[in-house]
C-alpha positions in Angstrom: 131.6 91.8 113.2 128.9 94.6 112.7 125.4 93.2 111.7 126.7 94.9 108.2 129.3 92.3 107.4 127.4 89.1 108.0 127.6 86.5 105.4 124.4 85.2 104.2 125.4 81.7 105.8 124.6 83.9 109.2 121.1 83.2 108.2 121.0 80.0 107.2 122.0 78.5 110.6 119.4 81.0 112.0 117.7 79.6 110.0 118.1 75.9 110.4 118.9 76.1 114.8 116.5 78.9 116.5 114.5 79.3 113.9 113.6 76.0 113.1 113.4 75.1 117.0 110.5 77.7 117.7 108.7 76.9 114.5 108.5 73.6 116.0 107.0 74.7 119.0 104.9 77.6 117.6 104.0 77.5 114.0 103.7 81.5 112.0 99.9 82.7 112.1 100.4 82.0 108.2 101.7 80.4 105.5 102.9 83.7 103.6 102.6 87.5 104.7 101.4 89.8 102.4 101.4 93.9 101.8 98.3 95.6 101.0 100.2 95.6 97.2 100.0 91.9 97.6 103.8 91.2 97.5 105.5 88.8 100.1 106.5 90.3 103.1 109.3 87.7 104.2 110.5 86.7 107.9 113.3 88.7 108.1 115.9 91.2 106.5 119.5 91.9 106.1 122.4 92.8 104.3 121.8 90.2 101.5 118.2 91.5 101.2 119.8 94.8 100.2 122.4 93.1 98.0 119.8 91.3 96.0 118.0 94.7 95.2 120.9 96.2 94.0 121.0 98.9 96.9 124.0 100.8 96.7 124.0 103.6 99.8 125.7 106.2 98.4 123.6 106.6 95.1 120.4 105.6 96.4 120.1 106.8 99.7 122.5 109.7 100.5 122.0 112.9 102.6 118.5 114.9 103.7 118.7 117.9 101.2 120.8 116.1 98.8 120.3 114.8 95.2 118.3 111.7 95.4 116.5 113.4 98.6 115.8 109.2 99.6 116.0 110.8 103.5 114.1 114.3 102.6 114.1 117.5 101.0 115.3 119.6 103.6 118.7 119.3 105.2 117.1 119.6 108.7 113.4 118.3 107.9 111.3 118.7 111.1 114.2 120.1 113.5 113.7 123.4 111.7 109.9 123.4 110.9 107.2 121.3 111.2 105.1 120.0 108.2 102.3 121.7 107.9 99.0 120.8 109.8 95.8 121.4 107.5 92.2 120.0 107.4 90.2 119.8 105.5 87.3 121.8 105.7 84.2 122.6 103.8 80.3 122.5 104.0 77.5 124.7 103.1 78.0 128.3 101.9 80.9 130.6 102.6 80.2 132.2 105.5 79.4 129.0 107.4 82.8 127.5 106.5 84.1 130.7 107.1 83.5 130.2 110.7 84.6 126.8 110.7 88.2 127.6 109.1 88.2 130.4 112.2 88.0 128.1 114.6 90.7 125.7 112.7 92.9 128.8 113.1 92.6 129.0 116.5 93.0 125.4 118.0 96.8 126.1 116.5 96.2 125.0 111.9 98.8 126.2 110.5 97.1 126.1 106.8 93.6 126.2 104.8 92.4 123.0 103.0 89.3 123.7 101.1 86.5 121.0 100.5 84.1 121.8 97.5 80.5 120.7 96.9 79.8 118.7 94.0 78.0 121.2 92.0 81.6 123.3 92.3 83.8 120.1 91.2 82.0 120.3 88.5 81.6 123.6 87.1 78.1 123.9 88.1 76.4 127.1 90.0 73.6 126.0 92.8 71.2 127.0 90.7 71.4 123.9 88.2 68.9 121.5 87.7 71.8 118.7 88.5 72.7 120.8 91.7 69.8 120.2 93.5 69.8 119.0 96.9 73.9 118.7 96.1 74.5 122.4 97.2 77.2 122.0 100.6 76.5 119.1 101.0 80.1 117.5 100.8 82.3 120.8 100.6 81.3 124.3 100.4 79.1 126.1 97.4 81.7 128.6 95.6 79.5 130.3 92.3 81.5 133.3 91.8 84.0 135.7 93.0 81.7 137.2 95.7 81.4 133.9 97.5 85.1 133.7 97.2 85.4 136.9 99.2 83.0 135.9 101.8 84.9 132.9 102.1 88.0 134.3 103.2 86.7 137.2 104.8 88.9 138.2 107.9 91.5 135.8 107.3 94.6 137.2 105.7 95.8 135.6 102.5 99.1 137.5 102.9 100.0 135.4 105.8 97.8 132.1 105.6 98.8 129.0 102.9 95.3 127.7 101.1 95.1 124.6 99.5 91.8 124.0 97.6 91.5 120.8 96.6 89.1 120.9 93.1 90.3 119.9 89.5 87.9 120.2 86.5 87.2 123.9 87.2 90.2 124.7 89.1 91.5 127.1 86.3 88.5 129.1 87.3 88.2 128.6 90.7 92.0 129.7 91.0 91.3 132.6 89.2 88.3 133.6 91.6 90.4 132.8 94.4 93.4 135.2 93.3 90.9 137.7 92.6 89.5 137.7 96.5 92.9 138.1 97.6 93.3 141.0 95.1 90.6 142.2 96.9 92.2 142.0 100.0 94.9 144.3 98.5 97.4 141.1 98.9 99.7 140.8 95.0 99.7 138.2 93.8 103.6 137.1 94.2 102.6 137.1 97.8 99.7 134.5 97.5 100.6 131.3 98.9 98.9 128.0 98.5 97.6 125.2 96.6 95.0 124.3 93.8 95.1 120.5 93.0 94.5 121.1 89.3 95.8 117.4 88.6 93.7 116.8 85.6 94.9 113.7 84.5 94.1 111.6 87.8 90.2 112.7 87.0 90.3 110.5 84.2 91.5 107.7 86.0 89.9 107.9 88.8 88.2 110.7 90.5 86.0 111.6 87.5 85.2 115.0 87.8 86.4 116.1 84.7 84.5 118.7 82.5 86.4 118.8 78.9 88.2 116.4 76.6 91.8 115.2 78.0 94.1 117.4 75.6 92.3 121.3 75.9 92.0 120.1 79.6 96.1 119.5 79.8 96.4 122.4 77.9 94.5 124.9 80.7 96.9 123.2 83.4 100.4 124.1 81.3 98.2 127.5 81.3 98.2 127.6 84.9 101.6 126.9 84.9 102.5 129.5 83.0 100.8 132.2 84.3 102.0 131.4 87.9 105.8 131.1 87.0 105.2 135.2 85.5 102.8 136.4 88.3 102.1 133.6 91.5 105.7 132.5 92.0 105.1 131.2 95.4 101.6 129.7 94.5 101.9 125.3 93.8 99.9 125.7 90.6 99.0 121.9 90.7 99.1 118.9 93.5 99.7 116.0 91.1 97.6 113.7 93.3 97.8 109.8 93.7 95.6 110.6 97.2 92.1 109.7 94.6 93.9 107.1 92.7 94.2 105.2 96.4 91.2 105.9 97.2 89.5 104.1 94.4 91.4 101.3 95.4 94.6 101.5 94.0 98.0 99.6 95.4 100.5 101.6 96.9 102.6 100.7 94.1 100.0 102.0 91.5 99.9 105.2 93.3 103.1 105.9 93.7 103.2 104.8 89.3 100.2 106.6 88.0 101.0 109.4 90.1 104.5 110.3 89.0 103.5 108.9 85.3 100.7 112.3 85.3 103.7 113.9 86.6 106.4 113.5 83.9 103.9 113.7 81.8 103.1 117.2 82.8 106.5 118.5 82.7 107.3 117.0 79.6 104.1 118.6 78.1 105.3 122.2 79.1 108.9 121.4 78.0 107.1 120.9 74.3 105.4 123.7 74.6 108.6 125.5 75.2 109.0 126.4 78.7 111.9 126.3 80.7 111.1 123.8 83.4 113.3 125.3 85.6 110.9 128.0 85.3 107.9 125.8 86.7 108.9 122.7 88.1 109.4 124.1 91.8 106.0 124.9 92.1 105.0 121.4 91.9 103.6 119.1 94.1 102.0 116.0 95.3 99.5 114.5 97.6 99.9 111.2 98.6 97.6 109.1 100.4 98.8 107.1 103.9 97.4 104.2 103.9 97.3 101.4 107.1 100.4 99.2 105.8 103.2 101.0 108.1 106.1 100.3 106.3 104.8 100.1 102.9 103.3 103.5 103.3 106.8 105.1 104.0 109.0 103.2 101.9 106.6 105.0 98.7 106.9 108.3 100.3 110.7 107.8 99.6 110.6 106.0 96.4 108.9 108.9 95.1 111.6 111.7 96.1 114.2 109.1 94.5 112.0 108.5 90.9 111.1 112.2 90.5 115.0 113.2 91.6 116.3 111.4 89.0 113.7 112.0 86.5 113.9 115.9 86.7 117.8 115.7 86.7 118.7 113.0 83.9 116.0 113.1 81.9 114.4 116.4 81.6 118.1 117.7 82.2 116.5 120.2 84.8 119.8 122.4 86.4 117.8 124.0 89.2 118.1 122.1 92.6 114.4 122.9 93.4 113.5 121.4 90.2 114.4 118.3 91.5 112.6 118.4 94.9 109.6 116.0 95.3 107.2 118.4 97.6 104.1 116.4 98.8 101.2 116.8 101.0 99.4 114.1 102.9 95.9 113.0 104.0 95.1 110.0 105.9 93.0 107.2 103.8 89.7 108.4 104.1 88.7 104.4 102.8 90.1 103.1 105.9 87.6 105.0 108.2 84.6 102.5 109.5 81.2 104.0 110.1 81.2 100.5 112.4 83.2 101.4 115.9 84.2 105.1 114.7 86.0 105.9 117.6 88.7 103.0 116.1 89.3 105.9 113.3 91.2 107.8 115.8 94.1 104.8 115.8 94.0 104.1 112.1 94.1 108.4 111.4 96.7 108.4 113.8 99.4 105.3 112.7 98.1 106.6 108.7 99.9 109.9 109.7 102.8 109.0 111.4 103.5 107.0 108.4 103.3 110.4 106.3 105.7 112.0 108.9 108.5 108.8 108.9 107.9 109.3 105.3 109.1 112.8 105.1 105.4 115.0 104.4 105.7 118.6 104.3 102.1 118.8 105.0 99.5 116.6 106.8 96.2 116.6 106.8 94.1 113.8 109.7 91.1 112.6 108.8 88.3 113.2 111.4 87.2 109.5 112.9 83.2 110.1 112.3 83.8 111.4 108.4 82.4 107.1 107.6 79.1 108.7 109.0 78.9 112.7 107.6 80.8 115.8 107.7 83.4 116.3 110.5 82.1 118.2 113.6 84.4 120.6 115.4 85.3 117.6 118.0 86.5 115.4 115.6 88.2 117.8 113.8 89.9 119.0 116.6 90.8 115.4 117.5 92.7 115.2 114.2 94.1 118.0 114.5 95.4 117.0 117.6 96.5 113.7 116.4 99.1 115.8 114.6 100.3 118.1 117.5 100.7 115.1 119.8 103.1 113.5 116.7 104.8 116.7 116.7 105.5 117.7 120.2 105.1 114.8 121.9 106.7 111.4 120.1 110.2 112.9 119.4 109.8 111.2 115.5 110.3 114.9 115.0 113.4 115.2 116.2 116.3 113.3 114.1 115.7 112.8 110.1 114.4 109.9 108.7 114.8 108.1 111.7 114.2 104.6 109.9 116.8 104.8 107.1 119.2 102.3 106.7 116.8 99.6 107.9 117.0 96.6 105.9 113.5 96.1 105.3 112.9 100.2 104.3 115.7 100.0 102.6 114.9 96.9 100.9 111.1 98.0 100.1 111.8 101.3 98.7 114.0 99.7 96.4 111.6 97.5 95.3 108.7 99.6 95.1 111.0 101.9 92.7 111.7 99.4 90.4 107.5 98.4 90.7 106.9 102.1 89.5 109.4 101.9 86.8 108.2 98.6 85.2 104.7 100.5 85.3 106.0 103.2 83.6 107.5 101.3 80.7 104.0 99.5 80.8 102.9 103.4 80.4 105.1 103.6 77.6 104.4 100.9 75.2 101.1 102.1 75.1 101.5 105.7 73.8 101.4 107.1 77.0 99.2 108.5 79.6 96.3 109.7 77.6 96.3 106.7 75.3 96.4 104.5 78.6 93.4 106.8 79.6 91.7 106.4 76.3 91.7 102.8 76.3 91.0 102.3 79.8 94.3 100.9 81.2 94.6 102.9 84.2 90.8 102.5 85.1 91.5 98.7 84.6 94.0 98.5 87.4 92.6 100.3 89.8 89.5 98.6 89.3 90.8 95.3 89.6 93.1 95.6 92.3 90.0 97.2 94.4 88.2 94.0 93.1 90.6 91.6 94.7 91.1 93.6 97.7 87.4 93.8 98.9 87.2 89.7 98.0 90.3 89.7 100.5 88.1 91.6 103.3 85.0 89.5 102.4 86.8 86.3 102.9 88.3 87.4 106.1 92.0 87.1 104.2 92.0 90.8 106.0 91.1 91.5 109.2 89.0 95.2 109.6 88.9 95.8 113.2 85.3 96.3 114.1 83.8 95.2 110.5 84.8 92.0 109.7 86.5 90.2 113.0 85.9 92.1 116.5 82.7 93.0 115.9 79.9 94.3 118.5 76.2 95.5 118.6 76.7 99.4 119.4 73.6 102.4 118.9 73.8 104.1 115.5 76.4 107.0 116.0 74.1 110.5 117.1 76.8 112.5 117.3 77.2 113.7 113.5 77.1 117.3 111.6 74.0 117.9 110.2 73.8 120.2 107.1 71.4 123.1 107.4 68.7 122.6 104.4 68.2 126.0 104.0 71.7 126.6 103.4 71.0 125.7 99.7 68.2 128.3 99.6 70.4 130.8 100.9 73.1 130.4 98.1 70.4 129.9 95.6 69.2 133.5 96.4 72.8 135.0 96.7 73.4 133.9 93.4 69.9 134.8 91.6 70.4 138.4 93.0 73.9 138.9 91.7 72.7 137.2 88.3 70.3 139.9 88.0 72.9 142.8 88.7 72.8 143.3 92.2 76.3 143.5 92.7 77.9 143.0 89.2 77.5 145.2 85.8 76.0 142.2 83.6 77.3 144.4 80.4 80.9 143.3 81.6 80.3 140.1 82.2 79.0 139.1 78.9 81.9 141.2 77.7 84.2 139.3 79.1 82.8 136.0 78.4 83.1 136.9 75.3 86.5 137.6 74.9 87.0 134.0 77.0 85.1 132.0 74.2 87.1 134.2 71.6 90.5 133.2 73.3 89.5 129.3 73.7 88.7 129.3 69.9 92.3 130.0 69.1 94.1 126.9 68.4 97.5 125.9 67.4 100.6 129.0 66.9 97.8 131.1 67.3 97.0 129.8 71.1 96.5 131.7 74.0 96.7 131.4 77.8 93.1 131.7 79.6 94.0 132.9 82.6 94.2 136.8 81.9 90.8 136.0 80.7 89.6 133.7 83.5 90.5 136.3 85.7 89.1 139.2 84.0 85.7 137.2 83.8 85.9 136.2 87.6 87.1 140.2 88.7 83.8 140.9 86.3 81.7 138.1 89.1 80.4 136.0 85.8 79.5 132.4 87.4 81.1 129.6 87.2 78.7 128.1 85.4 78.6 131.0 83.1 82.4 130.4 82.3 82.4 127.0 81.7 79.1 127.7 79.3 81.5 129.6 77.3 84.4 127.2 77.7 82.1 124.1 77.2 80.6 126.4 73.7 84.3 125.6 72.3 85.6 122.7 73.7 82.2 120.4 74.4 82.0 118.1 77.4 84.1 114.6 77.7 82.1 111.4 78.0 84.1 108.8 79.2 83.9 105.8 77.2 82.3 102.5 79.4 85.5 100.3 80.2 84.8 96.3 81.0 
């Protein structure tokens, strides 16, 4: 008799005989086993669990490259092409980060992922009072298209895919990037990469917003519209659960809130009059790979299934490419500990393996020293080698969805899908995403989950190796990357010279900024797409801070209400 036809009574017989004898001799380690979403993990999974959750193989599993894409978005997956190996990099000036980029490419990295400093993430120039002491510290400083040109000097943007993790000022920074590509002679239609540009999750989790929600969302839609027409190979958004998870959400919340945000963008794009099939194929997603191995794999598989059903059945997209949920994964920065930092190498390897088994298209592995400082070259190399070992030595890339059909995994995938659907219903009852942001729903959900998790660690209900168990006396880790403090001075000096007219025509800058501001003032049926105006300002070498000021004069700055 095959395992699929074993009746439920077979489990009962096992429980009453073999299991009972084992428990009498050696009780289990705890009364209840919970995953990181605080859902109970059963002792054993079998065919009756699939029946319990309503799983149907033909409907819910299918085949790779076919609806509902549970088993992967490509028919051959990694047998055809491995995932893109990226390392998130950026510090100091553009010239310094360019050196790191060149090093990573020489070590076998296949795509670049750009980290920006706090002033850039908030749209401030390096000479702004708020920027003092932060320039180049947690990412690269980009003030104008001049910096973007320095950042990619000698790196052919016709050949290298570039990801940029920025949101509030993302359309401005994308305009600078496209301008830098044009300076290399690369046509817009040949440029590949991704701009994160996911403003909704900023209000929910990361807080790097500038303008109020509605004009910010319209800017995101502008990039969809302009990108579909002029840069069809570029992903104009990376709808991001990563920062939702880093803020403390559960895996279920990350799954649900991320997809709910994506659904909102699509619905708004269609309401604007755009055909979903013109922009949906360039939507991408960005997920966290956390510590609970099977929960993470199930999350990725459930995400593909939910998105495919939404795009085909609710939106009515006709192009199968619109049904695909393509995603980048980054291992969980919040799980990296400053205690015994070498342990992070193991954590990252397991998280990366979960991402690969979950079918990611692109992967960043965190460096083991990131809880201490920006990563050293040695740490980055180990992180990249981790991906390469998984790809070339582990054998997991030799077959498609090797865990597909697992009783546990299929049950967990279906349960996560239903839990996400419960959240979608709650969000709809609240009046939608923006209404949920305004009343603090998402912020409270994430904060409550983070608090509950931290309590469980402090009570020793959850073990963090080297932190609350298996501790040891250790010397402070000394081999960390130190940012040159003179870098800020050099960056500000370059910016001061640019603003003084060295390398740009200030009259042309003023004209471009005035036209941008006038465009921002158009509302309703008179509203125009702002991307051409941002491109013109960037080409004139207007700075990000100058562009920000022109837009803030119209839209204002968003002040988040206090949430308790």
